[in-house]
N, C-alpha and C positions, 0 to 999 in steps of 0.2 A: 940757117938749120930750120926744116920745117916739122911740125908737129908729129908728123909720122916717123922720121926719123929721131925724136925725141925721146919717144915711147918706145923706138925699137921697131916699131910695126904700124900697119894702119891706123886709123883714128879710131877703129872699132875696135882695137885690143884695148884701148883704154876704159871704153865702154863696157867690156867684160869684165875686166877687173874690178872696176867698181860695182858690177853686180853682183861678182862674186866676194867681196866685201860686203854688201847689204845682205845679201843669203845668210854669212855667218851671222851677222847680227840679229836676224831675224829666229835664227836657230835658238840663241840665246834668250830671246824676248819671250818666244812659244814657250821653253824650258819654263821660265818663269813664272808664265801664265799659269801653265799647267801645275807646278807646285802649287801656287796660291789657290786654286781652285782644288787642288786634292785637300788642301789644308781645310780649307771651307767646308769640303763633304766630310772631312772627318770630324771635324768640330760638330758640324748639324748632326751626325748620326751618334756622337758621344751624349749629345744634349738631348737628343730623342730617346736614347736607351734609359738615360737618367728617367727622363719623364716617364716611360713605361714603368720601369721600377716602383716609381712613386706613386703610380698608380696602382700595382698590383696591391702595395703595402695598404694604399687607401681602401681597398676593397678588402683588405684583411683586417684593417682597423675597423671598418662598418660592421664586418660579420662578429667580430670579437663583442662589438658594443650591442649586437643585436641578442647575441646570445647572453652576455650580462644581464641584459634586460629582463630577459624569461627567468632570471633567478631569482624567482619570488622566494622568499624567507615565509614559509608556514606559518611562524609565530606572530608574523607582523602583518598576515593579510586583511585580520578583522579587526587591528586596533584603530582607533582614529587617530586621524592626523599622521603626518610623515608618510613616508614611501613603505612600499611591502617590499622593496628591496633594499638589502644593506649592501655597505660598500664592500664589507669581506667578502660575502656570497657573490658578488657581481664580479669582483677579482678573481677568485676562484673559480667561477662560470668563462671568464675570459681567457684564463690561462688553460682551463682544461680545453677549451675550442682552440685554441691555437696550436696546442698539442695534437688533436686529432686532425688539424686542416693546415698545416704547418705550410709556408710560404714557398711556394713553387719555384725556385730562381737558382740560379747558379752564381748570380752578380750580386744579391744581397745578403748581407752578412750580418752578424749581431744583432738580433732582432731582439727588441726588449719591449717589455710592457712595460710603460711609465706609470703615469697617474691614470686613477680610475677612481671617477666622481661619480656619485648619485645625487639627483638634485632632488628638492622634497616634492617635486611634480612627478617623480619616477624617473627622471630621463637619466640615462647612463653616458657619460664622457669616457672615452677611451683614448689614450695616448700611446701610440707604437714610435719606437725609435729603431734605427738601422742605419747601417752604412752599406755603400754599392760603389761597384766599379764601373765606371762607363766602358762601353763596349770600344774598339780600338783602341784604347787608351788603358784597359785593365792590366796588361802587363807592366806598366809603368805604375800604375798606383799600387798595383801590390807589391812591386821590388822596392817602392820608396815607401811603404805603409802607409801612404796617403789615401783617402778614401773621400767619398763624397755622402757625409750625412743626409740623413734623412729623417722628418719628425712629422707625423699626420696626426689628425685627431678624428675620430670616429664618435657617431654619438646614435642613440634610438632610447625610444620611449615604449614602455608596455603600456597597454591598455588594458 
């Protein structure tokens, strides 16, 4: 029996059958590679989105610290030693600033003013905390109650 009669046709038929099998394998391989590429793009987008939210929160912390550093207590201006800024007036100024200029984001929630500290040299330190939901995964984090916590530190000193 010749090879052509064993396969039921000319020798080219077996070659075509092998190529058809390889084509099916390439489809599976291509689909797998595309899934991995899409997952990498999705993770990269989520990380970039969280970083952008953190940057916006950092700007808010810096501006709140600047507003707090300008909250000079008139009773303490002409006293010797110590800062002319009191921690309570600095906190009130930072809270007022955050009320007037809220963080403009749909992904960031639970913005909180943490610590407000005034150093003896007049430097005001402000800590803001918030949670955010990454893009492309926000539906999952909101549905499961998970979120990405953010904490930023801002400081400013009046002169």
